[in-house]
All heavy atoms as a GROMACS GRO file, in nm:
protein
  590
    1MET      N    1   6.426   9.896  10.930
    1MET     CA    2   6.546   9.947  10.868
    1MET      C    3   6.567   9.881  10.734
    1MET      O    4   6.563   9.763  10.729
    1MET     CB    5   6.666   9.916  10.969
    1MET     CG    6   6.794   9.974  10.921
    1MET     SD    7   6.939   9.936  11.026
    1MET     CE    8   6.880  10.003  11.182
    2SER      N    9   6.600   9.958  10.631
    2SER     CA   10   6.617   9.912  10.498
    2SER      C   11   6.756   9.838  10.486
    2SER      O   12   6.855   9.873  10.563
    2SER     CB   13   6.610  10.015  10.402
    2SER     OG   14   6.706  10.100  10.407
    3SER      N   15   6.771   9.756  10.386
    3SER     CA   16   6.897   9.687  10.367
    3SER      C   17   7.020   9.791  10.318
    3SER      O   18   7.127   9.772  10.350
    3SER     CB   19   6.883   9.572  10.269
    3SER     OG   20   6.848   9.625  10.144
    4SER      N   21   6.967   9.890  10.247
    4SER     CA   22   7.068   9.997  10.208
    4SER      C   23   7.112  10.073  10.338
    4SER      O   24   7.232  10.112  10.341
    4SER     CB   25   7.009  10.092  10.105
    4SER     OG   26   6.908  10.168  10.153
    5SER      N   27   7.024  10.094  10.435
    5SER     CA   28   7.068  10.158  10.551
    5SER      C   29   7.165  10.075  10.625
    5SER      O   30   7.258  10.115  10.682
    5SER     CB   31   6.940  10.198  10.635
    5SER     OG   32   6.984  10.254  10.764
    6SER      N   33   7.138   9.939  10.633
    6SER     CA   34   7.220   9.852  10.707
    6SER      C   35   7.356   9.846  10.641
    6SER      O   36   7.460   9.839  10.700
    6SER     CB   37   7.161   9.717  10.718
    6SER     OG   38   7.038   9.712  10.792
    7ALA      N   39   7.352   9.847  10.504
    7ALA     CA   40   7.484   9.835  10.424
    7ALA      C   41   7.564   9.962  10.456
    7ALA      O   42   7.684   9.944  10.470
    7ALA     CB   43   7.454   9.812  10.282
    8GLY      N   44   7.493  10.068  10.450
    8GLY     CA   45   7.562  10.197  10.483
    8GLY      C   46   7.631  10.200  10.625
    8GLY      O   47   7.736  10.241  10.636
    9GLU      N   48   7.554  10.152  10.716
    9GLU     CA   49   7.608  10.147  10.850
    9GLU      C   50   7.724  10.057  10.857
    9GLU      O   51   7.817  10.076  10.928
    9GLU     CB   52   7.489  10.100  10.958
    9GLU     CG   53   7.396  10.216  10.966
    9GLU     CD   54   7.276  10.173  11.057
    9GLU    OE1   55   7.285  10.061  11.113
    9GLU    OE2   56   7.175  10.238  11.070
   10GLY      N   57   7.720   9.936  10.797
   10GLY     CA   58   7.821   9.850  10.793
   10GLY      C   59   7.951   9.902  10.726
   10GLY      O   60   8.062   9.886  10.769
   11PHE      N   61   7.932   9.985  10.613
   11PHE     CA   62   8.034  10.043  10.541
   11PHE      C   63   8.097  10.148  10.637
   11PHE      O   64   8.213  10.158  10.642
   11PHE     CB   65   7.974  10.109  10.423
   11PHE     CG   66   8.072  10.195  10.350
   11PHE    CD1   67   8.159  10.139  10.261
   11PHE    CD2   68   8.070  10.342  10.348
   11PHE    CE1   69   8.258  10.211  10.187
   11PHE    CE2   70   8.161  10.408  10.290
   11PHE     CZ   71   8.254  10.350  10.205
   12ASP      N   72   8.006  10.228  10.706
   12ASP     CA   73   8.059  10.336  10.797
   12ASP      C   74   8.151  10.268  10.905
   12ASP      O   75   8.257  10.322  10.945
   12ASP     CB   76   7.958  10.416  10.846
   12ASP     CG   77   7.907  10.512  10.759
   12ASP    OD1   78   7.980  10.554  10.658
   12ASP    OD2   79   7.791  10.564  10.775
   13ALA      N   80   8.107  10.154  10.956
   13ALA     CA   81   8.173  10.085  11.064
   13ALA      C   82   8.303  10.028  11.022
   13ALA      O   83   8.411  10.034  11.087
   13ALA     CB   84   8.091   9.968  11.126
   14ARG      N   85   8.316   9.979  10.886
   14ARG     CA   86   8.435   9.926  10.841
   14ARG      C   87   8.532  10.045  10.815
   14ARG      O   88   8.651  10.036  10.846
   14ARG     CB   89   8.420   9.862  10.704
   14ARG     CG   90   8.352   9.715  10.721
   14ARG     CD   91   8.365   9.646  10.591
   14ARG     NE   92   8.329   9.716  10.463
   14ARG     CZ   93   8.209   9.727  10.406
   14ARG    NH1   94   8.105   9.667  10.474
   14ARG    NH2   95   8.189   9.800  10.295
   15PHE      N   96   8.481  10.160  10.768
   15PHE     CA   97   8.572  10.268  10.751
   15PHE      C   98   8.625  10.332  10.888
   15PHE      O   99   8.749  10.349  10.906
   15PHE     CB  100   8.506  10.387  10.668
   15PHE     CG  101   8.601  10.498  10.648
   15PHE    CD1  102   8.694  10.494  10.548
   15PHE    CD2  103   8.601  10.613  10.739
   15PHE    CE1  104   8.788  10.598  10.518
   15PHE    CE2  105   8.698  10.707  10.723
   15PHE     CZ  106   8.783  10.710  10.617
   16ALA      N  107   8.539  10.330  10.982
   16ALA     CA  108   8.579  10.376  11.118
   16ALA      C  109   8.694  10.289  11.176
   16ALA      O  110   8.785  10.336  11.235
   16ALA     CB  111   8.458  10.390  11.203
   17ALA      N  112   8.662  10.156  11.161
   17ALA     CA  113   8.763  10.063  11.209
   17ALA      C  114   8.901  10.077  11.142
   17ALA      O  115   9.008  10.083  11.211
   17ALA     CB  116   8.718   9.916  11.193
   18PHE      N  117   8.897  10.093  11.014
   18PHE     CA  118   9.015  10.111  10.933
   18PHE      C  119   9.081  10.247  10.985
   18PHE      O  120   9.207  10.258  10.997
   18PHE     CB  121   8.993  10.118  10.786
   18PHE     CG  122   9.096  10.178  10.700
   18PHE    CD1  123   9.211  10.106  10.671
   18PHE    CD2  124   9.089  10.315  10.656
   18PHE    CE1  125   9.315  10.158  10.600
   18PHE    CE2  126   9.190  10.369  10.581
   18PHE     CZ  127   9.307  10.284  10.558
   19TYR      N  128   9.005  10.360  10.990
   19TYR     CA  129   9.062  10.489  11.034
   19TYR      C  130   9.123  10.486  11.167
   19TYR      O  131   9.232  10.534  11.189
   19TYR     CB  132   8.945  10.594  11.026
   19TYR     CG  133   9.000  10.732  11.063
   19TYR    CD1  134   9.049  10.806  10.967
   19TYR    CD2  135   8.986  10.768  11.200
   19TYR    CE1  136   9.090  10.931  11.002
   19TYR    CE2  137   9.032  10.901  11.231
   19TYR     CZ  138   9.085  10.984  11.133
   19TYR     OH  139   9.125  11.107  11.169
   20LEU      N  140   9.050  10.420  11.267
   20LEU     CA  141   9.111  10.414  11.404
   20LEU      C  142   9.236  10.325  11.405
   20LEU      O  143   9.336  10.372  11.470
   20LEU     CB  144   9.013  10.348  11.494
   20LEU     CG  145   8.901  10.433  11.548
   20LEU    CD1  146   8.800  10.364  11.628
   20LEU    CD2  147   8.960  10.552  11.633
   21GLN      N  148   9.243  10.224  11.329
   21GLN     CA  149   9.354  10.144  11.328
   21GLN      C  150   9.478  10.218  11.261
   21GLN      O  151   9.585  10.214  11.321
   21GLN     CB  152   9.328  10.010  11.240
   21GLN     CG  153   9.457   9.919  11.228
   21GLN     CD  154   9.427   9.793  11.148
   21GLN    OE1  155   9.338   9.808  11.063
   21GLN    NE2  156   9.502   9.695  11.169
   22THR      N  157   9.444  10.287  11.154
   22THR     CA  158   9.556  10.359  11.086
   22THR      C  159   9.604  10.482  11.178
   22THR      O  160   9.726  10.503  11.201
   22THR     CB  161   9.504  10.416  10.955
   22THR    OG1  162   9.470  10.307  10.873
   22THR    CG2  163   9.611  10.494  10.881
   23ALA      N  164   9.511  10.548  11.235
   23ALA     CA  165   9.549  10.668  11.324
   23ALA      C  166   9.629  10.628  11.438
   23ALA      O  167   9.722  10.679  11.475
   23ALA     CB  168   9.412  10.748  11.361
   24THR      N  169   9.576  10.510  11.509
   24THR     CA  170   9.660  10.473  11.620
   24THR      C  171   9.804  10.418  11.580
   24THR      O  172   9.894  10.439  11.662
   24THR     CB  173   9.583  10.373  11.707
   24THR    OG1  174   9.550  10.254  11.613
   24THR    CG2  175   9.460  10.425  11.765
   25ARG      N  176   9.809  10.357  11.478
   25ARG     CA  177   9.950  10.323  11.429
   25ARG      C  178  10.026  10.425  11.392
   25ARG      O  179  10.151  10.434  11.430
   25ARG     CB  180   9.935  10.220  11.299
   25ARG     CG  181  10.064  10.162  11.259
   25ARG     CD  182  10.046  10.085  11.139
   25ARG     NE  183   9.984  10.132  11.032
   25ARG     CZ  184   9.863  10.096  10.972
   25ARG    NH1  185   9.803   9.995  11.018
   25ARG    NH2  186   9.816  10.154  10.871
   26GLU      N  187   9.976  10.531  11.329
   26GLU     CA  188  10.052  10.646  11.285
   26GLU      C  189  10.084  10.744  11.408
   26GLU      O  190  10.189  10.809  11.406
   26GLU     CB  191   9.981  10.736  11.174
   26GLU     CG  192   9.969  10.650  11.040
   26GLU     CD  193  10.104  10.619  10.981
   26GLU    OE1  194  10.194  10.708  10.984
   26GLU    OE2  195  10.106  10.511  10.918
   27LEU      N  196  10.002  10.741  11.501
   27LEU     CA  197  10.016  10.834  11.622
   27LEU      C  198  10.062  10.754  11.741
   27LEU      O  199  10.053  10.813  11.853
   27LEU     CB  200   9.888  10.897  11.650
   27LEU     CG  201   9.831  10.994  11.535
   27LEU    CD1  202   9.700  11.040  11.563
   27LEU    CD2  203   9.920  11.108  11.507
   28SER      N  204  10.121  10.638  11.719
   28SER     CA  205  10.139  10.557  11.836
   28SER      C  206  10.239  10.616  11.948
   28SER      O  207  10.210  10.616  12.064
   28SER     CB  208  10.208  10.420  11.796
   28SER     OG  209  10.331  10.438  11.729
   29GLU      N  210  10.357  10.682  11.889
   29GLU     CA  211  10.439  10.756  11.982
   29GLU      C  212  10.368  10.867  12.058
   29GLU      O  213  10.389  10.870  12.178
   29GLU     CB  214  10.560  10.804  11.910
   29GLU     CG  215  10.645  10.693  11.866
   29GLU     CD  216  10.774  10.736  11.797
   29GLU    OE1  217  10.815  10.850  11.818
   29GLU    OE2  218  10.824  10.671  11.701
   30ASP      N  219  10.290  10.948  11.995
   30ASP     CA  220  10.227  11.063  12.058
   30ASP      C  221  10.119  10.995  12.154
   30ASP      O  222  10.098  11.053  12.260
   30ASP     CB  223  10.153  11.144  11.951
   30ASP     CG  224  10.243  11.219  11.862
   30ASP    OD1  225  10.357  11.256  11.916
   30ASP    OD2  226  10.218  11.225  11.748
   31LEU      N  227  10.043  10.885  12.108
   31LEU     CA  228   9.946  10.840  12.204
   31LEU      C  229  10.010  10.786  12.332
   31LEU      O  230   9.955  10.794  12.440
   31LEU     CB  231   9.862  10.729  12.129
   31LEU     CG  232   9.764  10.793  12.026
   31LEU    CD1  233   9.714  10.669  11.944
   31LEU    CD2  234   9.665  10.869  12.080
   32ASN      N  235  10.131  10.719  12.317
   32ASN     CA  236  10.197  10.673  12.435
   32ASN      C  237  10.235  10.780  12.530
   32ASN      O  238  10.235  10.767  12.650
   32ASN     CB  239  10.320  10.591  12.394
   32ASN     CG  240  10.281  10.444  12.352
   32ASN    OD1  241  10.184  10.392  12.401
   32ASN    ND2  242  10.366  10.386  12.270
   33GLN      N  243  10.281  10.891  12.476
   33GLN     CA  244  10.313  11.006  12.558
   33GLN      C  245  10.188  11.064  12.633
   33GLN      O  246  10.206  11.095  12.747
   33GLN     CB  247  10.378  11.126  12.479
   33GLN     CG  248  10.523  11.086  12.426
   33GLN     CD  249  10.586  11.213  12.343
   33GLN    OE1  250  10.507  11.300  12.306
   33GLN    NE2  251  10.711  11.195  12.301
   34VAL      N  252  10.085  11.073  12.564
   34VAL     CA  253   9.955  11.106  12.631
   34VAL      C  254   9.926  11.016  12.734
   34VAL      O  255   9.891  11.054  12.852
   34VAL     CB  256   9.844  11.128  12.522
   34VAL    CG1  257   9.708  11.145  12.600
   34VAL    CG2  258   9.879  11.246  12.422
   35ARG      N  259   9.921  10.884  12.703
   35ARG     CA  260   9.882  10.783  12.800
   35ARG      C  261   9.974  10.786  12.922
   35ARG      O  262   9.926  10.763  13.036
   35ARG     CB  263   9.890  10.648  12.731
   35ARG     CG  264   9.828  10.528  12.810
   35ARG     CD  265   9.844  10.401  12.733
   35ARG     NE  266   9.959  10.371  12.680
   35ARG     CZ  267  10.067  10.320  12.742
   35ARG    NH1  268  10.040  10.276  12.865
   35ARG    NH2  269  10.176  10.280  12.680
   36ASN      N  270  10.100  10.823  12.910
   36ASN     CA  271  10.183  10.811  13.025
   36ASN      C  272  10.194  10.949  13.098
   36ASN      O  273  10.264  10.964  13.195
   36ASN     CB  274  10.330  10.779  12.962
   36ASN     CG  275  10.340  10.639  12.932
   36ASN    OD1  276  10.278  10.546  12.993
   36ASN    ND2  277  10.419  10.614  12.821
   37ALA      N  278  10.122  11.048  13.052
   37ALA     CA  279  10.107  11.181  13.112
   37ALA      C  280  10.054  11.165  13.266
   37ALA      O  281   9.973  11.072  13.278
   37ALA     CB  282  10.033  11.274  13.041
   38GLU      N  283  10.099  11.243  13.363
   38GLU     CA  284  10.058  11.240  13.497
   38GLU      C  285   9.911  11.262  13.512
   38GLU      O  286   9.842  11.198  13.601
   38GLU     CB  287  10.134  11.331  13.581
   38GLU     CG  288  10.280  11.298  13.601
   38GLU     CD  289  10.350  11.398  13.695
   38GLU    OE1  290  10.274  11.460  13.772
   38GLU    OE2  291  10.474  11.403  13.680
   39ASP      N  292   9.846  11.345  13.422
   39ASP     CA  293   9.704  11.376  13.434
   39ASP      C  294   9.616  11.292  13.354
   39ASP      O  295   9.502  11.317  13.347
   39ASP     CB  296   9.683  11.527  13.399
   39ASP     CG  297   9.735  11.566  13.257
   39ASP    OD1  298   9.795  11.479  13.194
   39ASP    OD2  299   9.684  11.677  13.223
   40PHE      N  300   9.671  11.180  13.296
   40PHE     CA  301   9.582  11.099  13.218
   40PHE      C  302   9.524  10.991  13.308
   40PHE      O  303   9.585  10.936  13.402
   40PHE     CB  304   9.687  11.015  13.120
   40PHE     CG  305   9.599  10.933  13.022
   40PHE    CD1  306   9.545  10.999  12.909
   40PHE    CD2  307   9.586  10.796  13.034
   40PHE    CE1  308   9.473  10.920  12.815
   40PHE    CE2  309   9.517  10.721  12.938
   40PHE     CZ  310   9.460  10.779  12.833
   41LYS      N  311   9.391  10.992  13.311
   41LYS     CA  312   9.305  10.908  13.399
   41LYS      C  313   9.232  10.804  13.314
   41LYS      O  314   9.222  10.804  13.201
   41LYS     CB  315   9.211  10.998  13.470
   41LYS     CG  316   9.284  11.090  13.568
   41LYS     CD  317   9.193  11.183  13.638
   41LYS     CE  318   9.246  11.278  13.733
   41LYS     NZ  319   9.360  11.358  13.700
   42GLY      N  320   9.168  10.710  13.387
   42GLY     CA  321   9.098  10.594  13.324
   42GLY      C  322   8.994  10.645  13.223
   42GLY      O  323   8.969  10.596  13.123
   43ASP      N  324   8.925  10.750  13.272
   43ASP     CA  325   8.815  10.810  13.184
   43ASP      C  326   8.860  10.881  13.069
   43ASP      O  327   8.780  10.914  12.966
   43ASP     CB  328   8.714  10.888  13.252
   43ASP     CG  329   8.777  11.010  13.327
   43ASP    OD1  330   8.892  11.014  13.349
   43ASP    OD2  331   8.702  11.097  13.366
   44SER      N  332   8.997  10.910  13.058
   44SER     CA  333   9.053  10.977  12.946
   44SER      C  334   9.065  10.893  12.819
   44SER      O  335   9.060  10.945  12.718
   44SER     CB  336   9.198  11.018  12.982
   44SER     OG  337   9.192  11.114  13.094
   45VAL      N  338   9.066  10.757  12.845
   45VAL     CA  339   9.068  10.668  12.729
   45VAL      C  340   8.939  10.682  12.643
   45VAL      O  341   8.949  10.698  12.517
   45VAL     CB  342   9.075  10.530  12.781
   45VAL    CG1  343   9.070  10.429  12.666
   45VAL    CG2  344   9.209  10.508  12.848
   46SER      N  345   8.824  10.683  12.708
   46SER     CA  346   8.706  10.701  12.615
   46SER      C  347   8.700  10.837  12.557
   46SER      O  348   8.655  10.844  12.435
   46SER     CB  349   8.574  10.670  12.702
   46SER     OG  350   8.575  10.767  12.809
   47PHE      N  351   8.755  10.936  12.622
   47PHE     CA  352   8.756  11.062  12.559
   47PHE      C  353   8.838  11.073  12.438
   47PHE      O  354   8.814  11.127  12.336
   47PHE     CB  355   8.799  11.180  12.658
   47PHE     CG  356   8.815  11.319  12.598
   47PHE    CD1  357   8.705  11.393  12.576
   47PHE    CD2  358   8.939  11.363  12.567
   47PHE    CE1  359   8.719  11.522  12.517
   47PHE    CE2  360   8.952  11.489  12.516
   47PHE     CZ  361   8.849  11.565  12.490
   48LEU      N  362   8.964  11.011  12.455
   48LEU     CA  363   9.059  10.988  12.348
   48LEU      C  364   9.004  10.918  12.228
   48LEU      O  365   9.022  10.954  12.110
   48LEU     CB  366   9.186  10.933  12.398
   48LEU     CG  367   9.311  10.924  12.307
   48LEU    CD1  368   9.351  11.058  12.246
   48LEU    CD2  369   9.432  10.864  12.378
   49VAL      N  370   8.939  10.807  12.252
   49VAL     CA  371   8.889  10.718  12.147
   49VAL      C  372   8.773  10.798  12.070
   49VAL      O  373   8.766  10.786  11.951
   49VAL     CB  374   8.832  10.589  12.196
   49VAL    CG1  375   8.742  10.517  12.101
   49VAL    CG2  376   8.948  10.500  12.251
   50ASP      N  377   8.686  10.863  12.153
   50ASP     CA  378   8.576  10.948  12.087
   50ASP      C  379   8.646  11.053  11.996
   50ASP      O  380   8.600  11.082  11.884
   50ASP     CB  381   8.493  11.018  12.187
   50ASP     CG  382   8.400  10.901  12.254
   50ASP    OD1  383   8.387  10.807  12.200
   50ASP    OD2  384   8.350  10.936  12.360
   51ALA      N  385   8.744  11.122  12.038
   51ALA     CA  386   8.819  11.215  11.966
   51ALA      C  387   8.872  11.159  11.827
   51ALA      O  388   8.857  11.217  11.726
   51ALA     CB  389   8.927  11.290  12.039
   52LEU      N  390   8.938  11.041  11.848
   52LEU     CA  391   8.989  10.982  11.722
   52LEU      C  392   8.871  10.937  11.624
   52LEU      O  393   8.893  10.954  11.507
   52LEU     CB  394   9.073  10.858  11.766
   52LEU     CG  395   9.207  10.893  11.826
   52LEU    CD1  396   9.274  10.771  11.882
   52LEU    CD2  397   9.303  10.959  11.727
   53ARG      N  398   8.764  10.893  11.687
   53ARG     CA  399   8.660  10.848  11.595
   53ARG      C  400   8.595  10.961  11.525
   53ARG      O  401   8.550  10.951  11.406
   53ARG     CB  402   8.547  10.787  11.673
   53ARG     CG  403   8.577  10.646  11.714
   53ARG     CD  404   8.441  10.584  11.772
   53ARG     NE  405   8.475  10.448  11.810
   53ARG     CZ  406   8.445  10.390  11.932
   53ARG    NH1  407   8.387  10.462  12.019
   53ARG    NH2  408   8.469  10.264  11.959
   54GLN      N  409   8.596  11.079  11.579
   54GLN     CA  410   8.536  11.189  11.516
   54GLN      C  411   8.613  11.229  11.393
   54GLN      O  412   8.556  11.289  11.289
   54GLN     CB  413   8.534  11.317  11.607
   54GLN     CG  414   8.431  11.297  11.710
   54GLN     CD  415   8.424  11.416  11.800
   54GLN    OE1  416   8.485  11.527  11.776
   54GLN    NE2  417   8.351  11.411  11.912
   55GLY      N  418   8.740  11.194  11.387
   55GLY     CA  419   8.816  11.212  11.266
   55GLY      C  420   8.767  11.143  11.139
   55GLY      O  421   8.777  11.193  11.028
   56ALA      N  422   8.711  11.022  11.161
   56ALA     CA  423   8.654  10.950  11.058
   56ALA      C  424   8.539  11.011  10.986
   56ALA      O  425   8.506  10.986  10.876
   56ALA     CB  426   8.620  10.811  11.098
   57ASN      N  427   8.468  11.085  11.076
   57ASN     CA  428   8.343  11.166  11.035
   57ASN      C  429   8.370  11.274  10.942
   57ASN      O  430   8.282  11.338  10.880
   57ASN     CB  431   8.259  11.207  11.146
   57ASN     CG  432   8.210  11.081  11.225
   57ASN    OD1  433   8.187  10.972  11.171
   57ASN    ND2  434   8.190  11.095  11.355
   58GLN      N  435   8.501  11.308  10.926
   58GLN     CA  436   8.539  11.425  10.839
   58GLN      C  437   8.537  11.390  10.698
   58GLN      O  438   8.564  11.479  10.608
   58GLN     CB  439   8.668  11.488  10.889
   58GLN     CG  440   8.678  11.529  11.027
   58GLN     CD  441   8.568  11.620  11.074
   58GLN    OE1  442   8.550  11.725  10.989
   58GLN    NE2  443   8.491  11.597  11.161
   59PHE      N  444   8.537  11.260  10.661
   59PHE     CA  445   8.538  11.216  10.526
   59PHE      C  446   8.414  11.200  10.464
   59PHE      O  447   8.317  11.160  10.536
   59PHE     CB  448   8.611  11.082  10.515
   59PHE     CG  449   8.761  11.091  10.559
   59PHE    CD1  450   8.796  11.077  10.695
   59PHE    CD2  451   8.859  11.100  10.460
   59PHE    CE1  452   8.930  11.074  10.726
   59PHE    CE2  453   8.990  11.103  10.488
   59PHE     CZ  454   9.023  11.097  10.636
   60SER      N  455   8.396  11.234  10.327
   60SER     CA  456   8.266  11.221  10.264
   60SER      C  457   8.246  11.073  10.231
   60SER      O  458   8.334  10.992  10.244
   60SER     CB  459   8.270  11.302  10.126
   60SER     OG  460   8.359  11.242  10.047
   61ALA      N  461   8.124  11.040  10.200
   61ALA     CA  462   8.089  10.891  10.162
   61ALA      C  463   8.181  10.860  10.048
   61ALA      O  464   8.223  10.735  10.042
   61ALA     CB  465   7.938  10.876  10.139
   62GLU      N  466   8.198  10.938   9.950
   62GLU     CA  467   8.276  10.926   9.833
   62GLU      C  468   8.425  10.901   9.870
   62GLU      O  469   8.485  10.796   9.818
   62GLU     CB  470   8.274  11.026   9.723
   62GLU     CG  471   8.127  11.047   9.670
   62GLU     CD  472   8.036  11.121   9.764
   62GLU    OE1  473   8.081  11.206   9.838
   62GLU    OE2  474   7.910  11.107   9.747
   63ASP      N  475   8.480  10.964   9.954
   63ASP     CA  476   8.611  10.944   9.996
   63ASP      C  477   8.634  10.814  10.083
   63ASP      O  478   8.734  10.746  10.046
   63ASP     CB  479   8.663  11.067  10.091
   63ASP     CG  480   8.682  11.190  10.006
   63ASP    OD1  481   8.712  11.179   9.877
   63ASP    OD2  482   8.694  11.302  10.066
   64LYS      N  483   8.534  10.792  10.163
   64LYS     CA  484   8.544  10.665  10.230
   64LYS      C  485   8.535  10.542  10.137
   64LYS      O  486   8.619  10.441  10.155
   64LYS     CB  487   8.413  10.655  10.322
   64LYS     CG  488   8.432  10.749  10.447
   64LYS     CD  489   8.301  10.735  10.528
   64LYS     CE  490   8.298  10.830  10.648
   64LYS     NZ  491   8.184  10.822  10.721
   65LYS      N  492   8.453  10.548  10.038
   65LYS     CA  493   8.449  10.435   9.939
   65LYS      C  494   8.574  10.430   9.869
   65LYS      O  495   8.633  10.316   9.840
   65LYS     CB  496   8.331  10.464   9.838
   65LYS     CG  497   8.197  10.438   9.896
   65LYS     CD  498   8.089  10.462   9.797
   65LYS     CE  499   7.958  10.468   9.855
   65LYS     NZ  500   7.850  10.506   9.768
   66ARG      N  501   8.636  10.530   9.824
   66ARG     CA  502   8.762  10.529   9.749
   66ARG      C  503   8.868  10.484   9.829
   66ARG      O  504   8.941  10.398   9.787
   66ARG     CB  505   8.797  10.684   9.696
   66ARG     CG  506   8.929  10.696   9.624
   66ARG     CD  507   8.953  10.833   9.574
   66ARG     NE  508   8.944  10.927   9.695
   66ARG     CZ  509   9.032  10.956   9.781
   66ARG    NH1  510   9.146  10.885   9.774
   66ARG    NH2  511   9.016  11.032   9.880
   67ILE      N  512   8.882  10.520   9.955
   67ILE     CA  513   8.988  10.479  10.040
   67ILE      C  514   8.971  10.334  10.078
   67ILE      O  515   9.078  10.262  10.056
   67ILE     CB  516   8.987  10.567  10.178
   67ILE    CG1  517   9.031  10.703  10.140
   67ILE    CG2  518   9.071  10.496  10.276
   67ILE    CD1  519   9.008  10.797  10.264
   68LEU      N  520   8.860  10.286  10.107
   68LEU     CA  521   8.846  10.139  10.138
   68LEU      C  522   8.868  10.057  10.013
   68LEU      O  523   8.921   9.944  10.014
   68LEU     CB  524   8.698  10.114  10.196
   68LEU     CG  525   8.680  10.158  10.337
   68LEU    CD1  526   8.547  10.113  10.378
   68LEU    CD2  527   8.788  10.086  10.428
   69SER      N  528   8.831  10.110   9.891
   69SER     CA  529   8.853  10.040   9.773
   69SER      C  530   8.998  10.026   9.740
   69SER      O  531   9.042   9.909   9.712
   69SER     CB  532   8.792  10.112   9.647
   69SER     OG  533   8.824  10.057   9.536
   70GLN      N  534   9.076  10.131   9.774
   70GLN     CA  535   9.220  10.120   9.760
   70GLN      C  536   9.285  10.023   9.860
   70GLN      O  537   9.380   9.954   9.818
   70GLN     CB  538   9.285  10.261   9.762
   70GLN     CG  539   9.257  10.352   9.652
   70GLN     CD  540   9.306  10.485   9.670
   70GLN    OE1  541   9.355  10.531   9.780
   70GLN    NE2  542   9.288  10.572   9.570
   71VAL      N  543   9.232  10.024   9.972
   71VAL     CA  544   9.297   9.925  10.079
   71VAL      C  545   9.257   9.785  10.041
   71VAL      O  546   9.352   9.708  10.050
   71VAL     CB  547   9.225   9.972  10.219
   71VAL    CG1  548   9.253   9.860  10.316
   71VAL    CG2  549   9.282  10.104  10.260
   72GLN      N  550   9.132   9.767   9.985
   72GLN     CA  551   9.094   9.631   9.950
   72GLN      C  552   9.180   9.589   9.830
   72GLN      O  553   9.226   9.465   9.824
   72GLN     CB  554   8.963   9.614   9.918
   72GLN     CG  555   8.868   9.625  10.032
   72GLN     CD  556   8.719   9.624   9.992
   72GLN    OE1  557   8.683   9.664   9.882
   72GLN    NE2  558   8.639   9.579  10.091
   73ASP      N  559   9.230   9.680   9.735
   73ASP     CA  560   9.300   9.645   9.622
   73ASP      C  561   9.445   9.601   9.662
   73ASP      O  562   9.508   9.515   9.608
   73ASP     CB  563   9.315   9.757   9.520
   73ASP     CG  564   9.182   9.789   9.455
   73ASP    OD1  565   9.095   9.696   9.450
   73ASP    OD2  566   9.167   9.892   9.396
   74LYS      N  567   9.490   9.667   9.775
   74LYS     CA  568   9.628   9.630   9.824
   74LYS      C  569   9.625   9.505   9.902
   74LYS      O  570   9.727   9.435   9.912
   74LYS     CB  571   9.681   9.748   9.900
   74LYS     CG  572   9.710   9.879   9.825
   74LYS     CD  573   9.770   9.976   9.909
   74LYS     CE  574   9.804  10.102   9.831
   74LYS     NZ  575   9.850  10.212   9.924
   75ASN      N  576   9.518   9.481   9.967
   75ASN     CA  577   9.501   9.361  10.059
   75ASN      C  578   9.385   9.278  10.019
   75ASN      O  579   9.276   9.273  10.092
   75ASN     CB  580   9.488   9.405  10.209
   75ASN     CG  581   9.600   9.494  10.245
   75ASN    OD1  582   9.717   9.468  10.229
   75ASN    ND2  583   9.578   9.599  10.306
   76PRO      N  584   9.394   9.206   9.907
   76PRO     CA  585   9.280   9.126   9.867
   76PRO      C  586   9.243   9.017   9.956
   76PRO      O  587   9.304   8.955  10.039
   76PRO     CB  588   9.321   9.069   9.732
   76PRO     CG  589   9.473   9.096   9.722
   76PRO     CD  590   9.513   9.192   9.819
   0.00000   0.00000   0.00000
């Protein structure tokens, strides 16, 4: 595996973590309602996390770089 591939994977992981943190914070009330639903089961958690993760894949590499750069500028 090349170092650029490793760097890209690390970058994607950082963006995915940022995206999940932001999404869960913004959707916290909705997620609590889903979690408290009668038909919510233990295996629903992994399904929900996977669904949220897929949202991070909707961004282009350029958008991911721009967003993370803006976040780093706000939180040095």
